[in-house]
Predicted model as a PDB file, atoms N, CA, C, CB and O in Angstrom, pLDDT in the B-factor column:
MODEL        1                                                                  
ATOM      1  N   UNK A   1     -17.320  -5.165  -2.381  1.00 55.00           N  
ATOM      2  CA  UNK A   1     -17.337  -3.816  -2.906  1.00 55.00           C  
ATOM      3  C   UNK A   1     -15.971  -3.152  -2.772  1.00 55.00           C  
ATOM      4  CB  UNK A   1     -18.393  -2.992  -2.197  1.00 55.00           C  
ATOM      5  O   UNK A   1     -15.550  -2.400  -3.651  1.00 55.00           O  
ATOM      6  N   UNK A   2     -15.286  -3.432  -1.672  1.00 59.00           N  
ATOM      7  CA  UNK A   2     -13.965  -2.838  -1.482  1.00 59.00           C  
ATOM      8  C   UNK A   2     -12.938  -3.448  -2.423  1.00 59.00           C  
ATOM      9  CB  UNK A   2     -13.513  -3.008  -0.040  1.00 59.00           C  
ATOM     10  O   UNK A   2     -12.029  -2.758  -2.887  1.00 59.00           O  
ATOM     11  N   UNK A   3     -13.079  -4.738  -2.705  1.00 60.00           N  
ATOM     12  CA  UNK A   3     -12.087  -5.424  -3.531  1.00 60.00           C  
ATOM     13  C   UNK A   3     -12.216  -5.100  -5.011  1.00 60.00           C  
ATOM     14  CB  UNK A   3     -12.201  -6.907  -3.336  1.00 60.00           C  
ATOM     15  O   UNK A   3     -11.208  -4.931  -5.697  1.00 60.00           O  
ATOM     16  N   UNK A   4     -13.444  -5.011  -5.514  1.00 63.00           N  
ATOM     17  CA  UNK A   4     -13.628  -4.877  -6.942  1.00 63.00           C  
ATOM     18  C   UNK A   4     -14.077  -3.515  -7.423  1.00 63.00           C  
ATOM     19  CB  UNK A   4     -14.586  -5.859  -7.382  1.00 63.00           C  
ATOM     20  O   UNK A   4     -14.073  -3.249  -8.625  1.00 63.00           O  
ATOM     21  N   UNK A   5     -14.463  -2.651  -6.502  1.00 64.00           N  
ATOM     22  CA  UNK A   5     -15.000  -1.365  -6.898  1.00 64.00           C  
ATOM     23  C   UNK A   5     -13.929  -0.310  -7.075  1.00 64.00           C  
ATOM     24  CB  UNK A   5     -15.996  -0.902  -5.895  1.00 64.00           C  
ATOM     25  O   UNK A   5     -12.777  -0.502  -6.684  1.00 64.00           O  
ATOM     26  N   UNK A   6     -14.319   0.801  -7.666  1.00 71.00           N  
ATOM     27  CA  UNK A   6     -13.379   1.902  -7.802  1.00 71.00           C  
ATOM     28  C   UNK A   6     -13.349   2.702  -6.498  1.00 71.00           C  
ATOM     29  CB  UNK A   6     -13.760   2.813  -9.004  1.00 71.00           C  
ATOM     30  O   UNK A   6     -14.023   2.343  -5.533  1.00 71.00           O  
ATOM     31  N   UNK A   7     -12.577   3.772  -6.472  1.00 72.00           N  
ATOM     32  CA  UNK A   7     -12.400   4.554  -5.250  1.00 72.00           C  
ATOM     33  C   UNK A   7     -13.708   5.156  -4.753  1.00 72.00           C  
ATOM     34  CB  UNK A   7     -11.390   5.656  -5.483  1.00 72.00           C  
ATOM     35  O   UNK A   7     -13.937   5.231  -3.546  1.00 72.00           O  
ATOM     36  N   UNK A   8     -14.552   5.576  -5.656  1.00 77.00           N  
ATOM     37  CA  UNK A   8     -15.826   6.180  -5.254  1.00 77.00           C  
ATOM     38  C   UNK A   8     -16.735   5.136  -4.607  1.00 77.00           C  
ATOM     39  CB  UNK A   8     -16.532   6.820  -6.471  1.00 77.00           C  
ATOM     40  O   UNK A   8     -17.445   5.436  -3.648  1.00 77.00           O  
ATOM     41  N   UNK A   9     -16.712   3.921  -5.128  1.00 78.00           N  
ATOM     42  CA  UNK A   9     -17.509   2.839  -4.541  1.00 78.00           C  
ATOM     43  C   UNK A   9     -17.004   2.539  -3.137  1.00 78.00           C  
ATOM     44  CB  UNK A   9     -17.454   1.563  -5.424  1.00 78.00           C  
ATOM     45  O   UNK A   9     -17.800   2.366  -2.215  1.00 78.00           O  
ATOM     46  N   UNK A  10     -15.693   2.474  -2.969  1.00 72.00           N  
ATOM     47  CA  UNK A  10     -15.117   2.225  -1.651  1.00 72.00           C  
ATOM     48  C   UNK A  10     -15.494   3.340  -0.680  1.00 72.00           C  
ATOM     49  CB  UNK A  10     -13.588   2.096  -1.748  1.00 72.00           C  
ATOM     50  O   UNK A  10     -15.870   3.071   0.461  1.00 72.00           O  
ATOM     51  N   UNK A  11     -15.395   4.576  -1.126  1.00 74.00           N  
ATOM     52  CA  UNK A  11     -15.740   5.727  -0.280  1.00 74.00           C  
ATOM     53  C   UNK A  11     -17.197   5.659   0.153  1.00 74.00           C  
ATOM     54  CB  UNK A  11     -15.472   7.049  -1.025  1.00 74.00           C  
ATOM     55  O   UNK A  11     -17.501   5.826   1.334  1.00 74.00           O  
ATOM     56  N   UNK A  12     -18.092   5.417  -0.782  1.00 77.00           N  
ATOM     57  CA  UNK A  12     -19.512   5.349  -0.454  1.00 77.00           C  
ATOM     58  C   UNK A  12     -19.826   4.155   0.447  1.00 77.00           C  
ATOM     59  CB  UNK A  12     -20.341   5.271  -1.731  1.00 77.00           C  
ATOM     60  O   UNK A  12     -20.695   4.246   1.314  1.00 77.00           O  
ATOM     61  N   UNK A  13     -19.138   3.058   0.250  1.00 76.00           N  
ATOM     62  CA  UNK A  13     -19.329   1.882   1.105  1.00 76.00           C  
ATOM     63  C   UNK A  13     -18.913   2.184   2.534  1.00 76.00           C  
ATOM     64  CB  UNK A  13     -18.531   0.685   0.566  1.00 76.00           C  
ATOM     65  O   UNK A  13     -19.604   1.815   3.483  1.00 76.00           O  
ATOM     66  N   UNK A  14     -17.786   2.854   2.680  1.00 74.00           N  
ATOM     67  CA  UNK A  14     -17.299   3.209   4.014  1.00 74.00           C  
ATOM     68  C   UNK A  14     -18.252   4.200   4.671  1.00 74.00           C  
ATOM     69  CB  UNK A  14     -15.873   3.802   3.939  1.00 74.00           C  
ATOM     70  O   UNK A  14     -18.555   4.071   5.857  1.00 74.00           O  
ATOM     71  N   UNK A  15     -18.724   5.179   3.921  1.00 74.00           N  
ATOM     72  CA  UNK A  15     -19.662   6.145   4.488  1.00 74.00           C  
ATOM     73  C   UNK A  15     -20.964   5.475   4.921  1.00 74.00           C  
ATOM     74  CB  UNK A  15     -19.957   7.249   3.477  1.00 74.00           C  
ATOM     75  O   UNK A  15     -21.511   5.799   5.976  1.00 74.00           O  
ATOM     76  N   UNK A  16     -21.454   4.553   4.119  1.00 76.00           N  
ATOM     77  CA  UNK A  16     -22.738   3.923   4.413  1.00 76.00           C  
ATOM     78  C   UNK A  16     -22.614   2.860   5.496  1.00 76.00           C  
ATOM     79  CB  UNK A  16     -23.320   3.309   3.153  1.00 76.00           C  
ATOM     80  O   UNK A  16     -23.344   2.889   6.487  1.00 76.00           O  
ATOM     81  N   UNK A  17     -21.691   1.923   5.309  1.00 75.00           N  
ATOM     82  CA  UNK A  17     -21.565   0.783   6.216  1.00 75.00           C  
ATOM     83  C   UNK A  17     -20.638   1.056   7.391  1.00 75.00           C  
ATOM     84  CB  UNK A  17     -21.070  -0.417   5.461  1.00 75.00           C  
ATOM     85  O   UNK A  17     -20.685   0.358   8.404  1.00 75.00           O  
ATOM     86  N   UNK A  18     -19.795   2.073   7.251  1.00 74.00           N  
ATOM     87  CA  UNK A  18     -18.775   2.306   8.276  1.00 74.00           C  
ATOM     88  C   UNK A  18     -17.574   1.399   8.028  1.00 74.00           C  
ATOM     89  CB  UNK A  18     -19.353   2.064   9.694  1.00 74.00           C  
ATOM     90  O   UNK A  18     -17.465   0.746   6.990  1.00 74.00           O  
ATOM     91  N   UNK A  19     -16.704   1.380   8.984  1.00 77.00           N  
ATOM     92  CA  UNK A  19     -15.520   0.537   8.878  1.00 77.00           C  
ATOM     93  C   UNK A  19     -15.823  -0.780   9.582  1.00 77.00           C  
ATOM     94  CB  UNK A  19     -14.256   1.238   9.495  1.00 77.00           C  
ATOM     95  O   UNK A  19     -16.211  -0.791  10.751  1.00 77.00           O  
ATOM     96  N   UNK A  20     -15.649  -1.864   8.885  1.00 79.00           N  
ATOM     97  CA  UNK A  20     -15.876  -3.181   9.466  1.00 79.00           C  
ATOM     98  C   UNK A  20     -14.548  -3.657  10.042  1.00 79.00           C  
ATOM     99  CB  UNK A  20     -16.442  -4.197   8.401  1.00 79.00           C  
ATOM    100  O   UNK A  20     -13.585  -3.849   9.300  1.00 79.00           O  
ATOM    101  N   UNK A  21     -14.487  -3.850  11.360  1.00 79.00           N  
ATOM    102  CA  UNK A  21     -13.213  -4.208  11.989  1.00 79.00           C  
ATOM    103  C   UNK A  21     -12.833  -5.673  11.745  1.00 79.00           C  
ATOM    104  CB  UNK A  21     -13.282  -3.940  13.487  1.00 79.00           C  
ATOM    105  O   UNK A  21     -13.160  -6.558  12.536  1.00 79.00           O  
ATOM    106  N   UNK A  22     -12.145  -5.898  10.644  1.00 82.00           N  
ATOM    107  CA  UNK A  22     -11.683  -7.238  10.312  1.00 82.00           C  
ATOM    108  C   UNK A  22     -10.291  -7.129   9.700  1.00 82.00           C  
ATOM    109  CB  UNK A  22     -12.671  -7.953   9.338  1.00 82.00           C  
ATOM    110  O   UNK A  22     -10.057  -6.320   8.803  1.00 82.00           O  
ATOM    111  N   UNK A  23      -9.384  -7.940  10.187  1.00 86.00           N  
ATOM    112  CA  UNK A  23      -7.994  -7.858   9.736  1.00 86.00           C  
ATOM    113  C   UNK A  23      -7.837  -8.092   8.238  1.00 86.00           C  
ATOM    114  CB  UNK A  23      -7.157  -8.857  10.488  1.00 86.00           C  
ATOM    115  O   UNK A  23      -6.926  -7.533   7.628  1.00 86.00           O  
ATOM    116  N   UNK A  24      -8.693  -8.896   7.633  1.00 86.00           N  
ATOM    117  CA  UNK A  24      -8.586  -9.166   6.194  1.00 86.00           C  
ATOM    118  C   UNK A  24      -8.884  -7.936   5.351  1.00 86.00           C  
ATOM    119  CB  UNK A  24      -9.530 -10.288   5.802  1.00 86.00           C  
ATOM    120  O   UNK A  24      -8.526  -7.890   4.175  1.00 86.00           O  
ATOM    121  N   UNK A  25      -9.534  -6.941   5.938  1.00 83.00           N  
ATOM    122  CA  UNK A  25      -9.863  -5.720   5.199  1.00 83.00           C  
ATOM    123  C   UNK A  25      -8.783  -4.647   5.328  1.00 83.00           C  
ATOM    124  CB  UNK A  25     -11.187  -5.167   5.683  1.00 83.00           C  
ATOM    125  O   UNK A  25      -8.862  -3.615   4.662  1.00 83.00           O  
ATOM    126  N   UNK A  26      -7.789  -4.872   6.164  1.00 86.00           N  
ATOM    127  CA  UNK A  26      -6.727  -3.881   6.367  1.00 86.00           C  
ATOM    128  C   UNK A  26      -6.086  -3.400   5.066  1.00 86.00           C  
ATOM    129  CB  UNK A  26      -5.663  -4.460   7.258  1.00 86.00           C  
ATOM    130  O   UNK A  26      -5.902  -2.194   4.908  1.00 86.00           O  
ATOM    131  N   UNK A  27      -5.737  -4.284   4.125  1.00 85.00           N  
ATOM    132  CA  UNK A  27      -5.106  -3.793   2.886  1.00 85.00           C  
ATOM    133  C   UNK A  27      -5.991  -2.835   2.086  1.00 85.00           C  
ATOM    134  CB  UNK A  27      -4.732  -4.964   2.010  1.00 85.00           C  
ATOM    135  O   UNK A  27      -5.488  -1.898   1.466  1.00 85.00           O  
ATOM    136  N   UNK A  28      -7.291  -3.066   2.099  1.00 81.00           N  
ATOM    137  CA  UNK A  28      -8.203  -2.207   1.344  1.00 81.00           C  
ATOM    138  C   UNK A  28      -8.354  -0.846   2.010  1.00 81.00           C  
ATOM    139  CB  UNK A  28      -9.571  -2.876   1.203  1.00 81.00           C  
ATOM    140  O   UNK A  28      -8.411   0.184   1.338  1.00 81.00           O  
ATOM    141  N   UNK A  29      -8.419  -0.854   3.333  1.00 83.00           N  
ATOM    142  CA  UNK A  29      -8.495   0.410   4.061  1.00 83.00           C  
ATOM    143  C   UNK A  29      -7.187   1.174   3.952  1.00 83.00           C  
ATOM    144  CB  UNK A  29      -8.842   0.164   5.532  1.00 83.00           C  
ATOM    145  O   UNK A  29      -7.183   2.400   3.840  1.00 83.00           O  
ATOM    146  N   UNK A  30      -6.072   0.445   3.986  1.00 85.00           N  
ATOM    147  CA  UNK A  30      -4.772   1.107   3.857  1.00 85.00           C  
ATOM    148  C   UNK A  30      -4.639   1.754   2.482  1.00 85.00           C  
ATOM    149  CB  UNK A  30      -3.624   0.103   4.087  1.00 85.00           C  
ATOM    150  O   UNK A  30      -4.065   2.837   2.362  1.00 85.00           O  
ATOM    151  N   UNK A  31      -5.158   1.109   1.455  1.00 82.00           N  
ATOM    152  CA  UNK A  31      -5.113   1.673   0.097  1.00 82.00           C  
ATOM    153  C   UNK A  31      -5.964   2.940  -0.005  1.00 82.00           C  
ATOM    154  CB  UNK A  31      -5.598   0.631  -0.933  1.00 82.00           C  
ATOM    155  O   UNK A  31      -5.619   3.854  -0.753  1.00 82.00           O  
ATOM    156  N   UNK A  32      -7.068   3.004   0.736  1.00 82.00           N  
ATOM    157  CA  UNK A  32      -7.952   4.167   0.697  1.00 82.00           C  
ATOM    158  C   UNK A  32      -7.449   5.298   1.590  1.00 82.00           C  
ATOM    159  CB  UNK A  32      -9.358   3.767   1.115  1.00 82.00           C  
ATOM    160  O   UNK A  32      -7.800   6.457   1.370  1.00 82.00           O  
ATOM    161  N   UNK A  33      -6.645   4.983   2.576  1.00 86.00           N  
ATOM    162  CA  UNK A  33      -6.196   5.950   3.580  1.00 86.00           C  
ATOM    163  C   UNK A  33      -5.550   7.211   3.007  1.00 86.00           C  
ATOM    164  CB  UNK A  33      -5.228   5.290   4.494  1.00 86.00           C  
ATOM    165  O   UNK A  33      -5.939   8.303   3.423  1.00 86.00           O  
ATOM    166  N   UNK A  34      -4.595   7.136   2.087  1.00 87.00           N  
ATOM    167  CA  UNK A  34      -3.940   8.361   1.613  1.00 87.00           C  
ATOM    168  C   UNK A  34      -4.906   9.386   1.028  1.00 87.00           C  
ATOM    169  CB  UNK A  34      -2.910   8.013   0.578  1.00 87.00           C  
ATOM    170  O   UNK A  34      -4.721  10.590   1.205  1.00 87.00           O  
ATOM    171  N   UNK A  35      -5.910   8.922   0.351  1.00 81.00           N  
ATOM    172  CA  UNK A  35      -6.852   9.841  -0.290  1.00 81.00           C  
ATOM    173  C   UNK A  35      -7.818  10.484   0.707  1.00 81.00           C  
ATOM    174  CB  UNK A  35      -7.640   9.107  -1.356  1.00 81.00           C  
ATOM    175  O   UNK A  35      -8.284  11.603   0.495  1.00 81.00           O  
ATOM    176  N   UNK A  36      -8.109   9.778   1.779  1.00 81.00           N  
ATOM    177  CA  UNK A  36      -9.160  10.238   2.687  1.00 81.00           C  
ATOM    178  C   UNK A  36      -8.686  10.626   4.077  1.00 81.00           C  
ATOM    179  CB  UNK A  36     -10.180   9.186   2.815  1.00 81.00           C  
ATOM    180  O   UNK A  36      -9.504  11.030   4.904  1.00 81.00           O  
ATOM    181  N   UNK A  37      -7.393  10.518   4.364  1.00 86.00           N  
ATOM    182  CA  UNK A  37      -6.925  10.764   5.728  1.00 86.00           C  
ATOM    183  C   UNK A  37      -7.096  12.212   6.189  1.00 86.00           C  
ATOM    184  CB  UNK A  37      -5.481  10.383   5.834  1.00 86.00           C  
ATOM    185  O   UNK A  37      -7.124  12.470   7.392  1.00 86.00           O  
ATOM    186  N   UNK A  38      -7.210  13.144   5.273  1.00 91.00           N  
ATOM    187  CA  UNK A  38      -7.414  14.543   5.659  1.00 91.00           C  
ATOM    188  C   UNK A  38      -8.876  14.904   5.835  1.00 91.00           C  
ATOM    189  CB  UNK A  38      -6.802  15.451   4.632  1.00 91.00           C  
ATOM    190  O   UNK A  38      -9.198  16.030   6.214  1.00 91.00           O  
ATOM    191  N   UNK A  39      -9.759  13.964   5.566  1.00 87.00           N  
ATOM    192  CA  UNK A  39     -11.189  14.159   5.774  1.00 87.00           C  
ATOM    193  C   UNK A  39     -11.504  13.707   7.202  1.00 87.00           C  
ATOM    194  CB  UNK A  39     -12.047  13.363   4.707  1.00 87.00           C  
ATOM    195  O   UNK A  39     -11.360  12.526   7.520  1.00 87.00           O  
ATOM    196  N   UNK A  40     -11.932  14.634   8.064  1.00 88.00           N  
ATOM    197  CA  UNK A  40     -12.143  14.323   9.479  1.00 88.00           C  
ATOM    198  C   UNK A  40     -13.127  13.180   9.698  1.00 88.00           C  
ATOM    199  CB  UNK A  40     -12.633  15.549  10.202  1.00 88.00           C  
ATOM    200  O   UNK A  40     -12.930  12.362  10.597  1.00 88.00           O  
ATOM    201  N   UNK A  41     -14.187  13.111   8.888  1.00 81.00           N  
ATOM    202  CA  UNK A  41     -15.172  12.051   9.037  1.00 81.00           C  
ATOM    203  C   UNK A  41     -14.538  10.681   8.794  1.00 81.00           C  
ATOM    204  CB  UNK A  41     -16.343  12.274   8.074  1.00 81.00           C  
ATOM    205  O   UNK A  41     -14.738   9.751   9.577  1.00 81.00           O  
ATOM    206  N   UNK A  42     -13.783  10.563   7.720  1.00 82.00           N  
ATOM    207  CA  UNK A  42     -13.118   9.300   7.424  1.00 82.00           C  
ATOM    208  C   UNK A  42     -12.029   9.005   8.447  1.00 82.00           C  
ATOM    209  CB  UNK A  42     -12.526   9.327   6.017  1.00 82.00           C  
ATOM    210  O   UNK A  42     -11.901   7.874   8.916  1.00 82.00           O  
ATOM    211  N   UNK A  43     -11.252  10.012   8.787  1.00 87.00           N  
ATOM    212  CA  UNK A  43     -10.157   9.822   9.737  1.00 87.00           C  
ATOM    213  C   UNK A  43     -10.685   9.245  11.054  1.00 87.00           C  
ATOM    214  CB  UNK A  43      -9.423  11.159   9.992  1.00 87.00           C  
ATOM    215  O   UNK A  43     -10.096   8.317  11.608  1.00 87.00           O  
ATOM    216  N   UNK A  44     -11.774   9.786  11.542  1.00 87.00           N  
ATOM    217  CA  UNK A  44     -12.369   9.302  12.792  1.00 87.00           C  
ATOM    218  C   UNK A  44     -12.790   7.837  12.662  1.00 87.00           C  
ATOM    219  CB  UNK A  44     -13.585  10.171  13.182  1.00 87.00           C  
ATOM    220  O   UNK A  44     -12.565   7.041  13.574  1.00 87.00           O  
ATOM    221  N   UNK A  45     -13.398   7.484  11.534  1.00 83.00           N  
ATOM    222  CA  UNK A  45     -13.821   6.095  11.308  1.00 83.00           C  
ATOM    223  C   UNK A  45     -12.613   5.153  11.250  1.00 83.00           C  
ATOM    224  CB  UNK A  45     -14.638   5.988  10.001  1.00 83.00           C  
ATOM    225  O   UNK A  45     -12.628   4.075  11.845  1.00 83.00           O  
ATOM    226  N   UNK A  46     -11.578   5.567  10.533  1.00 85.00           N  
ATOM    227  CA  UNK A  46     -10.390   4.730  10.406  1.00 85.00           C  
ATOM    228  C   UNK A  46      -9.689   4.548  11.751  1.00 85.00           C  
ATOM    229  CB  UNK A  46      -9.424   5.336   9.391  1.00 85.00           C  
ATOM    230  O   UNK A  46      -9.273   3.437  12.081  1.00 85.00           O  
ATOM    231  N   UNK A  47      -9.554   5.614  12.528  1.00 88.00           N  
ATOM    232  CA  UNK A  47      -8.884   5.542  13.822  1.00 88.00           C  
ATOM    233  C   UNK A  47      -9.680   4.638  14.765  1.00 88.00           C  
ATOM    234  CB  UNK A  47      -8.715   6.958  14.434  1.00 88.00           C  
ATOM    235  O   UNK A  47      -9.098   3.840  15.499  1.00 88.00           O  
ATOM    236  N   UNK A  48     -11.005   4.762  14.746  1.00 87.00           N  
ATOM    237  CA  UNK A  48     -11.840   3.889  15.560  1.00 87.00           C  
ATOM    238  C   UNK A  48     -11.657   2.429  15.193  1.00 87.00           C  
ATOM    239  CB  UNK A  48     -13.294   4.274  15.418  1.00 87.00           C  
ATOM    240  O   UNK A  48     -11.602   1.563  16.066  1.00 87.00           O  
ATOM    241  N   UNK A  49     -11.563   2.160  13.901  1.00 86.00           N  
ATOM    242  CA  UNK A  49     -11.329   0.808  13.399  1.00 86.00           C  
ATOM    243  C   UNK A  49      -9.997   0.266  13.900  1.00 86.00           C  
ATOM    244  CB  UNK A  49     -11.363   0.792  11.868  1.00 86.00           C  
ATOM    245  O   UNK A  49      -9.918  -0.872  14.363  1.00 86.00           O  
ATOM    246  N   UNK A  50      -8.963   1.076  13.806  1.00 90.00           N  
ATOM    247  CA  UNK A  50      -7.644   0.648  14.273  1.00 90.00           C  
ATOM    248  C   UNK A  50      -7.657   0.372  15.772  1.00 90.00           C  
ATOM    249  CB  UNK A  50      -6.587   1.710  13.942  1.00 90.00           C  
ATOM    250  O   UNK A  50      -7.058  -0.602  16.228  1.00 90.00           O  
ATOM    251  N   UNK A  51      -8.325   1.206  16.530  1.00 91.00           N  
ATOM    252  CA  UNK A  51      -8.406   1.016  17.981  1.00 91.00           C  
ATOM    253  C   UNK A  51      -9.115  -0.288  18.327  1.00 91.00           C  
ATOM    254  CB  UNK A  51      -9.134   2.196  18.636  1.00 91.00           C  
ATOM    255  O   UNK A  51      -8.717  -0.979  19.264  1.00 91.00           O  
ATOM    256  N   UNK A  52     -10.163  -0.630  17.576  1.00 90.00           N  
ATOM    257  CA  UNK A  52     -10.876  -1.889  17.821  1.00 90.00           C  
ATOM    258  C   UNK A  52      -9.967  -3.097  17.598  1.00 90.00           C  
ATOM    259  CB  UNK A  52     -12.109  -1.988  16.913  1.00 90.00           C  
ATOM    260  O   UNK A  52     -10.136  -4.128  18.249  1.00 90.00           O  
ATOM    261  N   UNK A  53      -9.022  -2.977  16.696  1.00 90.00           N  
ATOM    262  CA  UNK A  53      -8.087  -4.069  16.414  1.00 90.00           C  
ATOM    263  C   UNK A  53      -6.795  -3.935  17.220  1.00 90.00           C  
ATOM    264  CB  UNK A  53      -7.764  -4.111  14.922  1.00 90.00           C  
ATOM    265  O   UNK A  53      -5.826  -4.655  16.976  1.00 90.00           O  
ATOM    266  N   UNK A  54      -6.788  -3.007  18.183  1.00 93.00           N  
ATOM    267  CA  UNK A  54      -5.607  -2.767  19.028  1.00 93.00           C  
ATOM    268  C   UNK A  54      -4.368  -2.406  18.224  1.00 93.00           C  
ATOM    269  CB  UNK A  54      -5.315  -3.988  19.869  1.00 93.00           C  
ATOM    270  O   UNK A  54      -3.257  -2.825  18.550  1.00 93.00           O  
ATOM    271  N   UNK A  55      -4.572  -1.625  17.172  1.00 93.00           N  
ATOM    272  CA  UNK A  55      -3.476  -1.144  16.336  1.00 93.00           C  
ATOM    273  C   UNK A  55      -3.263   0.339  16.615  1.00 93.00           C  
ATOM    274  CB  UNK A  55      -3.770  -1.392  14.823  1.00 93.00           C  
ATOM    275  O   UNK A  55      -4.201   1.033  17.008  1.00 93.00           O  
ATOM    276  N   UNK A  56      -2.039   0.836  16.417  1.00 94.00           N  
ATOM    277  CA  UNK A  56      -1.769   2.257  16.670  1.00 94.00           C  
ATOM    278  C   UNK A  56      -2.491   3.165  15.664  1.00 94.00           C  
ATOM    279  CB  UNK A  56      -0.258   2.520  16.617  1.00 94.00           C  
ATOM    280  O   UNK A  56      -2.779   2.763  14.537  1.00 94.00           O  
ATOM    281  N   UNK A  57      -2.771   4.385  16.097  1.00 91.00           N  
ATOM    282  CA  UNK A  57      -3.474   5.362  15.245  1.00 91.00           C  
ATOM    283  C   UNK A  57      -2.740   5.641  13.936  1.00 91.00           C  
ATOM    284  CB  UNK A  57      -3.664   6.666  16.000  1.00 91.00           C  
ATOM    285  O   UNK A  57      -3.366   5.979  12.931  1.00 91.00           O  
ATOM    286  N   UNK A  58      -1.418   5.501  13.946  1.00 91.00           N  
ATOM    287  CA  UNK A  58      -0.631   5.793  12.742  1.00 91.00           C  
ATOM    288  C   UNK A  58      -0.308   4.534  11.931  1.00 91.00           C  
ATOM    289  CB  UNK A  58       0.663   6.493  13.130  1.00 91.00           C  
ATOM    290  O   UNK A  58       0.614   4.554  11.115  1.00 91.00           O  
ATOM    291  N   UNK A  59      -1.033   3.465  12.134  1.00 91.00           N  
ATOM    292  CA  UNK A  59      -0.789   2.194  11.452  1.00 91.00           C  
ATOM    293  C   UNK A  59      -0.754   2.354   9.937  1.00 91.00           C  
ATOM    294  CB  UNK A  59      -1.855   1.185  11.835  1.00 91.00           C  
ATOM    295  O   UNK A  59       0.133   1.812   9.277  1.00 91.00           O  
ATOM    296  N   UNK A  60      -1.709   3.091   9.383  1.00 89.00           N  
ATOM    297  CA  UNK A  60      -1.787   3.242   7.927  1.00 89.00           C  
ATOM    298  C   UNK A  60      -0.685   4.141   7.370  1.00 89.00           C  
ATOM    299  CB  UNK A  60      -3.142   3.802   7.540  1.00 89.00           C  
ATOM    300  O   UNK A  60      -0.401   4.092   6.173  1.00 89.00           O  
ATOM    301  N   UNK A  61      -0.069   4.948   8.202  1.00 88.00           N  
ATOM    302  CA  UNK A  61       0.994   5.829   7.736  1.00 88.00           C  
ATOM    303  C   UNK A  61       2.359   5.129   7.707  1.00 88.00           C  
ATOM    304  CB  UNK A  61       1.064   7.059   8.621  1.00 88.00           C  
ATOM    305  O   UNK A  61       3.304   5.624   7.094  1.00 88.00           O  
ATOM    306  N   UNK A  62       2.449   3.989   8.366  1.00 83.00           N  
ATOM    307  CA  UNK A  62       3.707   3.233   8.382  1.00 83.00           C  
ATOM    308  C   UNK A  62       3.810   2.395   7.120  1.00 83.00           C  
ATOM    309  CB  UNK A  62       3.802   2.330   9.642  1.00 83.00           C  
ATOM    310  O   UNK A  62       2.808   1.901   6.601  1.00 83.00           O  
ATOM    311  N   UNK A  63       5.009   2.245   6.645  1.00 67.00           N  
ATOM    312  CA  UNK A  63       5.224   1.418   5.445  1.00 67.00           C  
ATOM    313  C   UNK A  63       5.495  -0.005   5.818  1.00 67.00           C  
ATOM    314  CB  UNK A  63       6.376   1.954   4.609  1.00 67.00           C  
ATOM    315  O   UNK A  63       5.700  -0.845   4.942  1.00 67.00           O  
TER     316      UNK A  63                                                      
ENDMDL                                                                          
END                                                                             
């Protein structure tokens, strides 16, 4: 769903399933980050995901 769906599909998938902590999904989450980083609900999910993978909270903001 993250690979082939549009932004709304990705958003709904994240809301329903949460963030799945897997390194192969990092590019898809990073692509969604700019649009949703100001949404506290998404931000909390993304930060939790990064923490599970021992990555810094600002991982998605780095180029």
